[in-house]
C-alpha positions in Angstrom: 127.5 122.1 58.6 126.0 120.0 61.1 122.5 121.6 62.5 122.7 120.1 65.7 122.4 122.0 68.7 125.7 123.3 70.0 126.4 124.4 73.5 129.8 126.1 74.8 130.6 124.6 78.7 133.3 123.6 80.6 135.6 120.7 80.6 137.8 118.8 82.6 140.8 116.7 81.4 140.2 115.1 85.0 144.6 115.2 85.5 145.3 119.7 86.0 142.6 121.1 88.4 142.3 123.8 84.9 139.6 124.1 83.3 139.0 124.2 79.4 136.2 125.7 77.4 134.9 123.4 74.6 132.5 123.4 73.0 129.4 120.6 72.5 126.9 118.7 70.0 125.0 115.1 69.3 126.1 113.9 65.9 124.3 110.7 66.0 125.1 108.5 68.7 128.5 110.4 69.4 129.1 113.4 71.5 131.6 115.9 69.9 133.8 117.8 72.1 135.7 120.9 70.6 138.8 122.0 72.5 140.4 124.5 71.3 143.3 122.0 70.9 140.8 120.0 68.3 138.1 117.4 68.7 136.4 114.5 70.4 134.3 112.1 69.7 131.9 109.7 72.7 129.9 107.1 71.6 126.9 108.9 73.8 125.7 105.4 75.7 129.8 105.6 77.4 128.8 109.0 79.3 127.7 109.1 81.9 125.0 112.3 81.9 123.6 114.1 84.8 120.7 113.7 85.9 117.9 116.7 86.0 117.4 117.7 88.9 116.1 121.5 90.7 119.0 123.2 91.3 122.9 123.0 91.4 124.9 122.8 88.3 125.2 119.5 86.1 128.2 117.6 85.5 128.4 114.6 83.1 131.5 112.1 83.4 133.1 111.2 79.9 134.8 107.3 79.0 138.4 108.7 79.1 137.5 109.1 82.8 137.6 113.6 82.5 134.4 115.3 82.9 132.1 118.7 81.6 130.6 121.1 84.3 127.6 123.7 82.8 126.8 125.9 85.9 123.1 126.9 84.3 121.2 124.2 84.4 118.7 125.2 82.5 120.4 126.1 79.5 122.0 122.9 80.0 118.7 120.6 79.4 116.9 122.5 77.2 120.5 121.8 75.2 120.5 117.8 76.4 115.8 117.9 75.2 116.4 119.4 72.2 119.8 117.9 71.4 117.4 114.5 70.7 118.0 111.8 73.8 115.0 110.6 75.7 115.8 111.3 79.6 115.4 108.3 81.4 111.5 108.2 83.1 112.9 107.7 86.1 114.4 110.9 85.8 111.2 112.3 85.0 109.4 110.6 87.7 112.2 113.1 90.2 110.8 115.3 89.3 106.6 115.3 89.4 105.4 115.9 93.0 102.4 113.5 91.7 105.1 111.0 91.5 107.8 111.7 93.8 104.4 111.3 96.4 102.1 108.0 94.8 106.3 106.7 95.9 105.7 107.7 99.2 102.1 105.4 99.0 103.2 102.6 97.9 106.2 103.0 100.2 104.0 103.0 103.0 101.4 99.7 101.5 104.3 97.9 101.4 106.2 98.1 104.3 102.7 97.7 106.4 101.6 94.6 104.0 105.1 93.2 105.2 104.4 93.9 109.1 100.9 93.1 109.4 101.0 89.6 106.7 104.5 89.3 105.1 106.6 89.3 108.1 104.8 87.2 110.7 104.1 84.4 107.3 108.3 84.2 106.8 109.0 83.7 110.0 106.1 81.0 110.4 108.0 79.7 106.8 111.1 80.2 108.1 111.4 78.6 111.3 110.4 76.0 110.1 113.7 75.6 107.9 115.8 76.1 110.8 117.8 72.6 112.0 117.3 71.4 115.4 121.4 71.3 116.2 121.2 75.7 115.0 117.7 76.4 116.9 119.7 75.0 120.1 122.5 77.7 120.3 120.1 79.9 119.8 118.4 78.8 122.4 121.8 78.4 124.5 122.7 81.5 123.6 119.5 83.4 124.4 119.4 81.5 127.7 122.8 83.2 128.1 122.1 87.1 127.4 118.9 86.0 129.9 121.6 84.7 132.5 123.4 88.4 132.7 120.1 90.1 132.1 117.4 88.5 134.2 118.1 85.7 136.4 119.6 84.9 139.5 120.5 81.7 140.6 116.7 80.7 142.4 116.2 79.4 145.9 113.9 76.8 146.2 115.5 73.7 147.7 117.6 71.6 145.5 114.7 68.8 146.3 111.8 70.6 145.9 113.6 71.5 142.3 114.0 67.8 141.9 109.8 66.4 142.8 108.6 69.2 140.2 111.2 67.9 136.9 110.5 65.0 138.4 106.4 65.3 138.6 106.2 67.2 135.2 109.1 64.8 134.0 106.5 62.2 134.6 103.1 63.6 132.7 105.0 64.0 130.1 105.9 60.3 129.2 103.0 59.1 130.0 101.0 62.3 127.5 104.3 60.7 124.7 105.0 56.0 126.0 106.6 56.0 122.0 108.9 59.4 122.8 107.4 61.4 120.7 107.5 64.8 122.8 109.7 68.0 122.0 113.0 67.3 123.9 113.6 70.0 127.1 115.5 71.0 129.6 114.1 72.7 132.4 115.3 75.4 134.9 114.1 76.7 137.5 114.9 80.8 138.3 114.9 84.1 140.7 113.9 87.3 139.2 112.2 90.5 140.6 112.1 91.7 136.6 110.2 89.3 135.4 108.3 88.0 138.8 105.9 84.7 138.3 106.4 84.0 135.0 107.1 80.9 132.9 108.4 80.7 129.1 109.7 78.7 126.8 113.0 79.8 124.3 114.8 77.6 120.9 116.1 74.4 121.9 113.6 72.8 124.4 114.9 75.6 127.0 112.0 76.6 129.7 112.4 78.0 132.2 109.9 78.7 135.4 111.4 81.3 138.7 110.4 80.8 141.9 107.4 83.5 142.0 106.1 81.5 140.5 106.1 78.3 141.6 105.7 79.5 145.1 102.7 81.3 144.3 101.0 77.8 142.8 103.2 75.8 145.1 99.4 73.6 146.8 98.5 72.9 142.8 101.6 70.8 141.4 99.0 69.7 138.5 99.4 73.1 137.5 102.5 73.9 137.4 103.5 71.0 135.3 100.3 72.5 133.3 102.5 76.0 132.6 105.7 73.7 132.2 103.3 72.1 128.8 102.3 75.3 128.1 105.6 76.0 127.6 106.4 73.3 125.5 103.7 73.6 123.3 105.7 76.5 122.6 109.0 74.0 121.7 106.8 71.8 120.0 105.3 74.9 117.5 108.2 76.6 117.5 107.0 79.3 118.7 110.4 81.1 120.5 112.3 80.2 117.4 109.4 81.7 115.3 110.1 85.1 117.4 113.1 84.9 117.1 113.0 85.5 113.0 110.4 87.2 113.0 112.5 89.5 115.1 115.1 88.9 112.6 112.9 89.8 109.8 111.4 93.6 111.7 115.1 94.5 112.2 116.1 94.5 108.4 112.8 96.3 108.2 113.8 99.1 111.1 117.0 98.9 108.5 115.9 99.9 105.8 113.6 102.2 107.2 116.3 103.7 109.1 120.3 102.9 108.2 121.2 101.0 111.1 119.3 97.9 113.0 122.1 96.4 115.3 121.2 97.8 118.4 117.6 96.3 118.0 118.9 93.1 116.8 121.4 93.0 119.9 117.6 93.1 122.3 116.4 89.2 120.4 117.1 87.4 123.5 116.1 89.4 125.9 112.6 90.1 123.9 111.9 85.5 123.7 111.4 86.6 127.6 109.2 89.5 127.2 107.2 90.1 124.1 103.6 87.8 124.3 103.5 85.2 122.0 99.8 85.5 119.4 96.6 84.7 120.7 97.0 81.7 118.0 100.5 80.7 119.7 98.2 81.0 123.0 95.8 78.8 121.6 97.9 76.2 120.9 100.2 75.7 123.6 96.9 75.4 125.9 95.6 73.1 123.1 99.0 71.1 124.0 98.5 71.5 127.5 95.1 69.9 127.7 96.2 67.5 126.0 99.5 66.2 128.1 97.7 67.2 131.1 94.6 65.1 130.4 97.5 62.1 129.0 98.6 62.1 131.8 96.5 61.0 133.9 94.9 64.7 135.2 92.2 66.9 134.3 93.4 69.8 132.7 90.8 72.4 134.8 94.2 72.4 137.3 94.9 75.8 135.1 91.6 77.8 135.8 94.2 77.7 139.6 96.3 79.9 138.1 94.8 81.3 135.7 92.4 82.6 138.4 95.3 83.3 141.4 97.1 85.3 138.3 94.0 87.1 138.1 94.0 87.8 141.9 97.5 89.3 141.9 97.7 91.5 138.6 93.7 93.1 140.5 96.4 93.5 143.1 99.7 95.1 141.7 96.3 97.4 140.2 95.0 97.5 143.7 98.5 99.4 144.5 99.7 100.9 141.7 96.7 103.2 143.0 97.4 103.4 145.8 101.1 104.6 145.6 101.8 106.1 142.4 105.4 104.3 142.5 106.5 101.9 144.5 109.9 100.7 143.7 109.2 97.4 142.4 110.6 96.5 139.7 108.0 93.5 138.8 105.5 95.4 137.0 107.8 97.2 134.8 107.3 93.6 132.6 104.4 91.2 131.2 103.2 88.2 132.0 104.3 86.1 128.9 102.0 83.2 129.3 99.0 85.1 130.4 99.4 87.9 128.3 97.1 86.1 125.3 94.1 86.1 125.1 91.9 86.9 128.1 91.8 84.9 131.5 88.3 83.9 130.9 88.3 82.6 128.0 91.2 80.1 128.9 89.7 79.6 132.4 86.4 78.7 130.7 88.9 76.5 127.8 90.6 74.5 130.3 87.6 74.0 132.6 86.2 72.4 130.3 87.9 70.8 128.2 86.8 66.8 126.6 88.5 63.9 127.3 90.3 63.0 124.1 89.0 58.9 122.2 91.6 57.0 123.9 94.6 56.6 120.4 94.8 53.0 118.6 
């Protein structure tokens, strides 16, 4: 006669809602279920045992589709413990508030590390692996969305636009006579939302607003410097890096919140409104200084740009102080190129730029 612990419980055959009284015990590697109609045996490994929880009944699924339901959770857990098979370690951890706190802390640390270090590193690595054909398609799609959101046709005379295109193209050609400059496509747009702004999208799409052209109307070389800065972002694939980073962040948002579709839909707009990192801005500044220098233009022409941007920002702050809300939406979005680093640092960089030795 078996001395294995026994438990009276309730069994459902999986075909009818009628419950049947049964007696349970574990003999060796088998679960023995004794009914009025006879005995059933199931390999213990094939039984889907109910996990131990603080509340609620226990429900165990059997290999033939039938199941056991036991209302007294305490009695079930005591029988299971006395019967010998040990529950998985994770069940014990789930019942431990200390283990729960440790797991929560580890999750926060992991997500924080992924946000601060993992996402930036991975986005830079992935951005360099994206084919240029795909990058161009992403940039085109971004332009289409921005045209709907922020951009309107330029009001600048066509002759002025063409003159600036030719001036920039000539500077790029002089700086890169071997034809190794990044592929670019310049467009002019009016935008009340973006104000005096310039930005680059993946695939070489460069946008400059009418307000920025007007701000530097008497400094065409400074406009070339601004465009060279954006070409630096194209060269280093910073826009693509930002897009990949936004996608990775959306994945983290999806893990935490369960749905990242709304976040991911804003990625193209993010490219125009979110500032690059300080390191990315410095790399783009260095590219612009080199291009200007190699094309025969002193990089110090960029000083005028930063001084006027700073004056404009100061004027905007004074206006805001005088009138809490003047209804002007142009301050709603940051000026991407002037966000990082500090103006004084960038003025000093361009003013103190030393001409590079002639390339062999």
